[in-house]
C-alpha positions, -999 to 999 in steps of 0.1 A, spaced: 362 150 -736 385 122 -748 392 114 -708 355 111 -705 351 88 -733 378 64 -722 365 64 -686 333 53 -699 347 25 -722 373 15 -695 342 12 -667 322 -6 -699 350 -31 -701 353 -38 -664 317 -44 -663 319 -70 -689 348 -86 -674 330 -90 -642 300 -101 -659 324 -131 -671 340 -137 -638 357 -171 -632 345 -196 -606 350 -227 -590 321 -252 -605 337 -283 -592 343 -294 -563 312 -277 -548 314 -258 -516 316 -281 -485 330 -310 -505 354 -333 -485 388 -339 -494 418 -362 -483 453 -348 -477 475 -365 -504 448 -369 -530 443 -356 -562 413 -337 -573 400 -320 -604 392 -285 -603 365 -274 -626 372 -236 -633 342 -219 -654 330 -187 -667 301 -173 -689 311 -171 -723 307 -133 -727 304 -111 -759 334 -88 -753 369 -95 -764 395 -104 -741 431 -119 -737 437 -147 -712 468 -141 -692 470 -164 -663 454 -185 -639 462 -198 -605 449 -223 -579 460 -215 -543 451 -235 -512 448 -221 -480 438 -243 -449 419 -223 -418 395 -228 -392 377 -194 -393 389 -182 -362 406 -150 -353 439 -165 -350 434 -184 -379 411 -166 -403 399 -179 -436 411 -151 -459 395 -146 -497 416 -152 -525 417 -114 -532 438 -109 -501 459 -145 -500 460 -177 -522 477 -197 -498 503 -225 -514 502 -229 -551 483 -259 -564 486 -247 -598 506 -217 -620 498 -228 -655 496 -197 -675 466 -191 -694 431 -201 -689 420 -224 -720 385 -231 -714 361 -251 -737 327 -252 -741 313 -273 -711 275 -271 -721 248 -254 -739 241 -227 -711 273 -207 -728 294 -219 -702 330 -225 -707 355 -247 -686 388 -261 -679 395 -292 -657 427 -291 -641 440 -322 -617 460 -306 -587 472 -325 -554 457 -318 -521 489 -311 -500 495 -342 -477 507 -317 -446 468 -302 -445 454 -309 -414 418 -319 -409 392 -291 -407 383 -267 -436 405 -253 -463 395 -224 -491 403 -238 -528 412 -205 -543 415 -192 -582 431 -159 -593 426 -150 -629 442 -124 -649 425 -112 -683 430 -84 -705 397 -72 -715 386 -51 -744 399 -32 -775 424 -15 -752 432 -44 -734 426 -32 -700 440 -54 -671 414 -72 -646 422 -96 -617 392 -120 -610 391 -142 -578 368 -169 -561 370 -192 -534 353 -227 -521 354 -237 -484 361 -273 -485 365 -296 -457 399 -318 -449 392 -353 -435 
């Protein structure tokens, strides 16, 4: 019975964490970026009811054309070149819709070829009273001009 109770609690904490999944609010999908330029990335998440401990936030850059020779792999599989590895996610309230966000300035690698690239985020958080580990990922397609 104790195992079942722990399983149910773990499942509830995982569901709560997924409901609070981080995402890239800006730049929007399809936005254009220039190699060598700085951009501001707004990483957001809904402000949830469960307790959590922020552990790490990483932004990656993965140029790709989507072909079988150069697939655009999701952040759950590859982050690419690290643009930001800044420790815990430190969001603040962004608006009245219970969204918390952090703005992070990164530099688009000057060696990035024209075409498409994925801006990717990986977020590691400990959720609930028992601090269950959860990794969240999200990607945004950008156009490199």
